[in-house]
C-alpha positions as CSV (number, residue, x, y, z in Angstrom):
1,M,6.3,-14.7,-7.3
2,A,10.0,-14.5,-6.3
3,G,10.8,-12.3,-3.5
4,M,9.8,-10.9,-0.3
5,R,8.2,-13.9,1.4
6,S,4.9,-13.5,1.9
7,Q,3.3,-14.0,5.8
8,A,-0.3,-13.7,4.5
9,M,-1.4,-17.1,5.5
10,H,-0.7,-16.1,9.4
11,F,-2.9,-12.8,9.2
12,Q,-5.3,-14.3,12.1
13,A,-2.4,-15.2,14.3
14,R,-0.5,-12.0,13.5
15,A,-3.9,-9.9,13.7
16,G,-4.4,-11.2,17.6
17,Q,-0.4,-10.1,18.3
18,K,-1.3,-6.5,17.4
19,L,-4.2,-6.0,18.7
20,A,-2.8,-6.8,21.8
21,D,0.4,-4.7,21.6
22,E,-0.7,-1.4,23.5
23,V,2.3,0.2,22.3
24,L,1.0,0.2,18.7
25,Q,-2.1,0.4,19.4
26,G,-1.6,4.1,21.0
27,A,0.5,4.5,18.0
28,L,-2.4,4.1,15.3
29,R,-4.8,5.9,17.3
30,R,-2.3,8.6,17.4
31,A,-1.8,8.3,13.7
32,Q,-5.7,7.9,12.0
33,P,-7.1,11.5,13.0
34,L,-4.1,12.6,10.9
35,F,-4.0,11.3,7.7
36,T,-7.9,11.3,7.5
37,A,-7.9,15.2,8.7
38,K,-5.0,16.0,6.4
39,R,-6.8,14.7,2.8
40,Q,-10.0,16.6,4.1
41,K,-8.1,20.0,4.0
42,G,-6.7,18.6,0.8
43,M,-10.0,18.0,-1.1
44,A,-11.1,21.3,0.5
45,S,-8.4,22.9,-1.3
46,L,-9.6,21.1,-4.4
47,A,-12.7,22.7,-4.0
48,A,-11.6,25.8,-3.4
49,D,-9.9,26.1,-6.9
50,G,-13.4,25.1,-8.4
51,L,-12.4,21.7,-9.2
52,D,-14.8,18.7,-8.0
53,F,-13.2,15.5,-7.0
54,G,-16.1,13.3,-8.7
55,H,-15.2,14.9,-11.4
56,L,-11.1,14.7,-11.5
57,R,-11.7,11.5,-10.2
58,A,-13.5,9.9,-13.2
59,A,-11.3,11.6,-15.3
60,A,-8.1,10.2,-13.6
61,A,-9.6,6.4,-13.4
62,A,-10.5,7.2,-17.2
63,I,-6.5,8.1,-17.9
64,R,-5.3,5.1,-16.1
65,Q,-7.7,2.8,-17.7
66,A,-7.0,3.7,-21.4
67,V,-3.5,2.9,-20.4
68,L,-4.5,-0.7,-19.0
69,D,-6.9,-1.0,-22.5
70,D,-3.5,-0.8,-24.4
71,L,-0.8,-1.3,-22.5
72,D,1.7,-2.9,-24.8
73,V,1.3,-0.3,-27.1
74,W,1.9,2.3,-24.4
75,L,5.1,0.1,-22.7
76,E,6.7,-0.2,-26.2
77,L,6.0,3.8,-27.3
78,F,7.9,4.2,-23.4
79,E,10.7,2.1,-24.2
80,A,11.5,3.8,-27.7
81,R,11.4,7.1,-25.9
82,A,13.4,6.1,-23.3
83,K,16.1,4.8,-25.3
84,A,16.1,7.8,-27.3
85,R,17.2,9.7,-24.7
86,G,20.6,7.6,-23.7
87,A,18.4,5.5,-21.3
88,E,18.3,1.9,-20.9
89,V,15.2,-0.5,-20.7
90,L,14.9,-3.8,-19.1
91,W,12.1,-6.3,-18.4
92,A,11.6,-8.3,-15.3
93,R,9.5,-10.9,-14.8
94,D,9.5,-11.5,-11.2
95,G,11.6,-10.5,-8.1
96,A,13.8,-13.2,-8.3
97,E,14.9,-11.6,-11.8
98,V,14.7,-7.8,-10.5
99,S,17.1,-8.6,-8.1
100,Q,19.5,-10.5,-10.2
101,L,19.2,-8.0,-13.1
102,V,20.2,-5.0,-10.3
103,V,23.4,-7.1,-9.0
104,D,24.6,-7.2,-12.1
105,L,24.9,-3.9,-12.9
106,A,26.1,-3.7,-9.4
107,R,28.9,-5.9,-10.6
108,R,29.6,-4.5,-13.6
109,H,29.8,-0.9,-12.4
110,A,31.6,-2.1,-9.4
111,V,29.2,-0.9,-7.2
112,R,29.5,-0.9,-3.4
113,T,26.9,1.1,-1.9
114,V,23.9,1.8,-3.2
115,T,21.6,4.8,-1.7
116,K,17.7,4.1,-2.5
117,S,14.7,5.9,-2.3
118,K,11.3,4.1,-1.5
119,S,10.5,2.1,-4.1
120,M,7.6,-0.5,-3.2
121,L,8.9,-2.6,-6.2
122,S,12.1,-3.5,-4.6
123,E,10.2,-4.5,-1.4
124,E,8.4,-7.3,-3.6
125,A,11.7,-8.5,-4.8
126,A,13.1,-8.7,-1.5
127,L,16.0,-6.6,-2.8
128,N,17.6,-5.4,0.1
129,A,19.0,-8.9,0.7
130,A,20.0,-9.9,-2.8
131,L,22.4,-6.6,-2.8
132,L,23.5,-8.0,0.6
133,A,24.3,-10.8,-0.1
134,A,26.0,-9.8,-3.2
135,G,28.5,-8.0,-1.0
136,V,26.7,-4.5,-1.7
137,R,25.3,-1.9,0.8
138,P,21.5,-0.7,0.5
139,V,21.1,2.4,2.5
140,E,17.4,3.4,2.4
141,T,17.4,7.2,2.2
142,D,13.6,8.1,2.9
143,L,13.4,8.9,6.5
144,G,10.7,6.3,7.5
145,E,12.0,3.6,5.5
146,Y,15.5,4.2,7.0
147,I,13.6,3.8,10.4
148,V,12.4,0.8,9.3
149,Q,15.8,-0.9,7.9
150,L,17.5,-0.2,11.2
151,A,14.7,-2.1,12.8
152,D,15.3,-4.6,10.3
153,E,11.2,-4.6,9.4
154,P,9.6,-4.0,6.5
155,P,7.3,-1.1,6.1
156,S,4.2,-0.8,7.3
157,H,2.8,1.9,5.1
158,I,3.3,2.8,1.8
159,I,3.6,5.9,2.5
160,A,4.5,6.7,5.9
161,P,6.6,3.3,6.4
162,A,7.6,3.8,10.2
163,V,3.7,4.9,11.4
164,H,3.8,2.3,13.8
165,K,7.2,3.3,15.7
166,T,6.2,5.8,18.7
167,I,9.6,8.5,18.9
168,A,11.1,6.9,21.6
169,Q,11.1,3.9,20.0
170,V,12.9,5.7,17.0
171,D,15.5,7.3,19.6
172,A,16.4,4.1,20.6
173,L,16.6,2.6,16.9
174,F,18.7,6.0,16.2
175,A,21.2,5.6,19.8
176,D,22.2,2.3,19.0
177,A,22.8,2.8,15.0
178,H,24.4,5.9,15.9
179,G,26.4,5.0,18.8
180,R,25.0,7.8,21.5
181,P,23.1,7.3,24.6
182,R,19.8,7.0,24.4
183,Q,17.2,9.9,25.5
184,T,13.8,10.7,26.6
185,R,12.3,11.9,23.5
186,H,9.2,13.9,23.4
187,S,7.0,15.6,20.6
188,S,9.0,18.4,20.4
189,D,12.2,16.6,19.6
190,I,11.0,15.2,16.0
191,P,13.0,17.9,14.4
192,A,16.2,16.8,16.2
193,L,16.0,13.3,15.4
194,A,15.4,14.1,11.9
195,R,18.3,15.9,11.7
196,E,20.4,13.1,13.1
197,A,18.9,11.1,10.4
198,R,20.3,14.0,7.6
199,E,23.4,14.2,9.0
200,I,24.2,10.2,9.1
201,L,22.9,9.8,5.3
202,R,24.5,13.2,3.7
203,P,27.5,11.5,3.4
204,Q,25.9,8.2,1.8
205,F,24.8,10.2,-0.8
206,L,27.8,11.5,-1.7
207,A,29.8,7.8,-1.1
208,A,26.9,5.9,-3.3
209,D,27.4,4.5,-6.9
210,M,24.3,3.9,-7.7
211,G,20.9,5.3,-6.6
212,I,17.5,3.2,-6.6
213,S,14.7,4.6,-6.8
214,G,10.9,3.9,-7.9
215,A,8.6,5.8,-9.8
216,N,5.3,7.3,-9.4
217,F,4.7,7.6,-13.4
218,L,6.4,6.8,-16.2
219,V,5.7,9.3,-19.2
220,A,5.4,7.5,-22.8
221,E,5.7,10.7,-24.7
222,T,8.8,11.4,-23.3
223,G,10.2,8.8,-21.8
224,S,10.4,10.1,-18.3
225,A,10.0,8.4,-14.9
226,V,8.1,11.0,-12.5
227,L,9.3,11.0,-8.4
228,V,6.9,12.4,-6.2
229,T,8.6,13.1,-2.4
230,N,8.6,15.3,0.2
231,E,12.0,15.3,1.7
232,G,14.4,15.7,-1.3
233,N,16.3,12.2,-0.6
234,G,14.8,11.3,-4.1
235,R,16.2,14.3,-5.7
236,L,19.9,13.4,-4.0
237,V,19.2,9.1,-5.0
238,T,18.5,10.2,-8.5
239,T,21.1,12.4,-9.3
240,L,24.3,11.8,-7.3
241,P,25.2,8.3,-8.2
242,R,26.7,8.0,-11.9
243,L,24.5,4.8,-12.2
244,H,20.9,5.6,-11.8
245,V,18.4,2.4,-11.6
246,V,14.5,2.8,-11.8
247,I,12.1,-0.1,-10.7
248,T,8.6,0.2,-11.2
249,G,5.7,-1.9,-12.5
250,I,4.4,-1.9,-15.7
251,E,0.9,-0.5,-14.9
252,K,2.7,2.4,-14.2
253,V,3.0,4.0,-17.9
254,V,0.7,7.0,-18.4
255,P,0.6,8.6,-22.2
256,T,1.4,12.2,-21.5
257,L,2.7,15.2,-19.1
258,E,-0.3,16.4,-19.4
259,D,-2.2,13.2,-17.8
260,V,0.5,13.4,-15.1
261,A,-0.8,17.0,-14.0
262,T,-4.7,15.5,-13.7
263,L,-3.4,12.9,-11.6
264,L,-0.7,14.4,-9.3
265,R,-3.9,17.4,-8.4
266,L,-5.3,14.0,-6.9
267,L,-2.0,11.9,-5.7
268,P,-0.7,14.4,-3.1
269,R,-3.9,15.1,-1.8
270,S,-5.3,11.5,-1.6
271,A,-2.0,10.7,0.1
272,T,-0.8,14.3,2.3
273,G,-3.2,16.8,1.9
274,Q,-1.1,18.8,0.0
275,D,-1.8,20.7,-2.9
276,I,1.5,19.3,-4.6
277,S,4.7,17.5,-3.1
278,N,7.4,19.0,-2.1
279,Y,9.7,17.8,-5.1
280,V,8.3,16.8,-8.1
281,S,11.3,15.5,-10.0
282,L,11.0,14.4,-13.9
283,L,13.9,12.2,-15.0
284,T,15.0,12.2,-18.8
285,G,17.5,10.2,-20.0
286,T,21.2,11.0,-18.6
287,K,23.4,13.9,-17.7
288,S,24.2,15.5,-20.8
289,A,27.9,17.5,-21.4
290,D,26.1,21.3,-20.5
291,E,24.9,19.5,-16.9
292,S,26.2,19.7,-13.7
293,D,24.5,17.1,-11.8
294,G,22.7,13.4,-12.9
295,P,24.1,10.1,-13.8
296,D,25.8,8.6,-16.4
297,Q,23.5,6.0,-16.8
298,T,19.8,5.6,-16.0
299,V,18.3,2.0,-16.4
300,F,14.9,1.4,-16.4
301,I,13.5,-2.4,-15.1
302,L,9.9,-2.7,-15.5
303,V,8.5,-5.3,-13.9
304,D,5.7,-7.6,-14.2
305,N,5.2,-10.1,-11.2
306,G,1.7,-11.2,-11.6
307,R,0.3,-7.8,-13.5
308,A,-0.1,-8.9,-16.5
309,G,-2.2,-11.8,-15.3
310,L,-4.6,-9.3,-14.1
311,L,-5.1,-7.7,-17.7
312,G,-8.9,-8.5,-18.8
313,S,-9.8,-10.1,-15.8
314,E,-12.5,-8.5,-13.0
315,F,-9.5,-7.5,-10.5
316,E,-7.8,-5.1,-14.0
317,P,-9.2,-1.9,-11.7
318,M,-6.6,-3.0,-9.4
319,L,-3.8,-2.2,-11.7
320,R,-5.2,1.4,-11.7
321,C,-3.6,2.0,-8.2
322,I,-1.7,5.5,-8.1
323,R,-0.5,4.2,-4.7
324,C,-1.6,7.1,-2.6
325,G,-2.2,5.0,0.4
326,A,-6.3,6.8,1.0
327,C,-7.7,3.6,1.6
328,M,-5.5,2.2,4.3
329,N,-5.8,6.0,6.1
330,H,-9.8,5.5,6.3
331,C,-10.1,1.8,6.9
332,P,-10.9,0.5,10.6
333,V,-9.4,-2.5,9.9
334,Y,-5.8,-1.1,9.1
335,F,-6.1,1.3,11.9
336,S,-6.8,-1.7,14.5
337,L,-3.9,-3.7,13.2
338,G,-1.2,-1.6,11.5
339,G,0.5,-2.8,8.6
340,H,2.8,-5.5,9.4
341,A,-0.5,-7.7,10.1
342,Y,-1.3,-8.2,6.3
343,G,1.8,-10.2,6.3
344,W,3.5,-8.4,2.7
345,V,4.2,-5.4,0.7
346,Y,0.9,-3.8,0.7
347,P,-1.3,-3.6,3.5
348,G,-4.4,-2.5,4.0
349,P,-7.5,-2.7,1.6
350,M,-5.2,-2.4,-1.2
351,G,-3.0,-5.6,0.1
352,S,-6.6,-7.0,0.8
353,V,-6.6,-7.4,-3.0
354,L,-3.5,-7.5,-4.3
355,T,-1.4,-9.9,-2.1
356,P,-3.8,-12.8,-3.2
357,L,-3.4,-11.9,-6.8
358,L,0.2,-11.4,-7.1
359,T,1.2,-13.8,-4.3
360,G,-1.5,-16.7,-5.1
361,L,-5.0,-16.8,-3.5
362,D,-4.1,-20.1,-1.2
363,Q,-1.3,-17.8,0.2
364,A,-3.5,-15.1,1.6
365,L,-6.7,-16.5,2.5
366,D,-7.8,-14.2,5.1
367,L,-6.8,-11.4,3.9
368,P,-10.3,-10.3,1.0
369,W,-12.4,-10.8,4.4
370,A,-9.8,-8.1,6.2
371,S,-12.7,-5.6,5.7
372,T,-16.2,-4.4,7.2
373,G,-17.6,-3.7,3.9
374,C,-18.0,-0.3,4.8
375,N,-16.9,0.8,1.9
376,Q,-15.0,4.3,3.2
377,C,-11.7,3.2,1.0
378,G,-13.4,2.9,-2.4
379,E,-15.4,6.4,-1.4
380,V,-11.8,8.0,-1.4
381,C,-10.1,6.1,-3.9
382,P,-9.0,8.9,-6.2
383,V,-8.9,6.9,-9.4
384,D,-12.6,4.8,-8.6
385,I,-11.1,1.4,-7.9
386,P,-14.0,-0.7,-6.5
387,L,-12.1,-2.4,-3.6
388,P,-14.7,-3.9,-1.6
389,A,-16.0,-5.5,-4.9
390,L,-13.0,-6.8,-5.9
391,M,-12.3,-8.7,-2.0
392,R,-15.9,-9.8,-2.9
393,G,-15.0,-11.4,-6.0
394,L,-11.9,-12.6,-4.7
395,R,-14.1,-14.7,-1.6
396,E,-16.1,-16.2,-4.0
397,R,-13.2,-17.4,-6.3
398,Q,-12.1,-19.0,-2.8
399,Q,-15.5,-20.8,-2.6
400,H,-15.7,-22.2,-5.6
401,Q,-12.2,-23.1,-5.4
402,Q,-12.9,-24.9,-2.4
403,L,-10.5,-22.9,-0.3
404,R,-12.3,-22.3,3.0
405,P,-13.0,-24.5,5.9
406,R,-15.6,-27.0,5.3
407,G,-17.6,-25.9,7.8
408,E,-17.1,-21.9,6.5
409,R,-18.8,-23.1,3.0
410,W,-21.2,-25.1,4.7
411,A,-22.8,-22.2,6.2
412,R,-22.8,-20.0,3.2
413,R,-24.7,-22.7,1.2
414,V,-27.1,-23.1,4.1
415,W,-27.6,-19.5,4.0
416,G,-28.1,-19.1,0.1
417,W,-30.6,-22.0,0.4
418,L,-32.3,-19.9,3.4
419,A,-32.2,-16.4,1.7
420,L,-34.0,-17.6,-1.8
421,R,-37.0,-18.6,0.8
422,P,-38.0,-15.3,2.5
423,R,-40.9,-16.3,4.9
424,L,-38.5,-19.0,5.9
425,Y,-35.5,-16.9,6.0
426,R,-38.0,-14.0,8.1
427,W,-39.0,-16.9,10.7
428,L,-35.6,-18.2,11.7
429,T,-34.6,-14.7,11.5
430,R,-36.7,-13.3,14.4
431,G,-36.2,-16.8,16.8
432,L,-32.4,-16.0,16.5
433,V,-32.6,-12.1,17.2
434,R,-34.7,-13.3,20.1
435,Y,-32.2,-16.0,21.5
436,L,-29.0,-13.5,21.1
437,H,-31.5,-10.9,23.0
438,W,-31.9,-13.5,25.4
439,L,-28.2,-14.9,26.0
440,A,-27.0,-10.9,26.4
441,D,-26.7,-9.7,29.9
442,G,-28.0,-6.0,30.9
443,Q,-26.1,-3.6,29.1
444,G,-26.6,-5.5,26.0
445,R,-24.1,-7.5,25.4
446,I,-22.6,-11.2,24.8
447,R,-19.3,-11.8,26.5
448,I,-19.6,-15.4,25.7
449,F,-20.8,-16.7,22.6
450,G,-20.1,-19.9,22.9
451,L,-21.6,-21.3,19.2
452,V,-18.9,-19.0,17.6
453,P,-16.3,-18.1,20.7
454,G,-14.0,-16.6,18.5
455,W,-16.5,-13.6,17.7
456,T,-16.1,-13.1,21.5
457,A,-12.4,-13.8,22.2
458,G,-11.0,-10.5,22.1
459,R,-14.7,-8.5,22.5
460,D,-17.9,-8.0,23.7
461,L,-20.6,-8.9,20.9
462,P,-23.7,-6.0,20.8
463,V,-27.0,-7.2,20.1
464,G,-30.5,-5.2,19.3
465,P,-33.7,-4.3,21.0
466,G,-34.4,-8.1,20.5
467,R,-36.4,-7.8,16.6
468,S,-35.5,-8.4,13.6
469,F,-34.7,-5.7,10.8
470,H,-37.9,-6.8,8.9
471,E,-40.0,-6.3,12.0
472,L,-38.2,-2.8,12.6
473,Y,-38.7,-1.6,9.1
474,A,-42.0,-2.9,9.4
475,A,-43.4,-0.6,12.6
476,R,-41.3,2.0,11.2
477,K,-43.7,2.2,7.9
478,R,-46.5,1.6,10.3
479,D,-45.7,4.7,12.2
């Protein structure tokens, strides 16, 4: 797809670099417990309100799936209602078309400065680069997005874009960008850094000719965009500039405001653990004569970029995603590597599915394998997306399309042949287990495994007690 160039082909090399980055590893170790604890607290508050996560998740998944079943109908209704409220609705096939539409709007309205509230679709389209090439200055106003913009990096997390940065790194970025001496920052100085960013960004809000945002949801019955934020920058981006452009995927539409209310019971709790986000904005049409703020013109750009091709396929459930980030917050692979290892806009389990589907399976060969299979991502997903099953489906496609290395494909065929012959399989696994046990040192670990050296290149391989699973199970039954 045209837009941000995918680097997912280099996942293994990038993963090795990230594992060796001690600063990154420290930042990730500190961050993961915060994410999981916040979600746990959010789900506890759900139960305290007499609501059951399982039932609510089933309702949310049903809402999202009902839209996908008749997506064209809901999109046409949204377009009609949005136009009736004075908005313009444009359609984009891919990232290049998104960038061209936005640049055309900027030229038509003599735009020089654009303020942005977080939009992952603009990342897909590499929009900032296109605006700069057209002589328009984009300013990210979400604090995390502002930090990674100063670092000239893509976001590493869809909810916390700068989760990979330490306080000292942020302080250094601010010092260089804002023209002040570097300081030694500790956790107590986070408010000072936030205040510094606020002071720099406030004039940008007032000077901007165009505001660009994403949308958490599009409401078909009202022609509205729903924007959920915690910092208030979304309100300033969408109400102060004379032109507001909403860039979002075609799958974000929901039928009614009542459906939005259901989804909002799960989205903040899954993302940040909050019962409700600090700001929930319902953006409808343009400023009327009796209103003091709001845009003179609102433009919706609804983007395909590969999404329509998933409809009716085994991967359609991925379009139910509401971008909460819960899957990556609970993923041991993500929190071993960080988001940049995945090489494109979407990291973690959702990225391991979306990136191959949207950029090409041959462009992301390793991502469907970037999983332990633990299913934590599937368990916490608020719209019940079977992420491990979708990754397995992508692996099967790679096998059938002969995209994996020949030796790997041969090994799988041999394993499949053995699995159909239980007696032979049990006999061979007993021998393999005993061989591995013989190779291990006194602590039950293999330091260097010559047959598959990649397994022990960065870690030791633990081995079991010298008996196969079948032997252990049989012994347990006897006991």
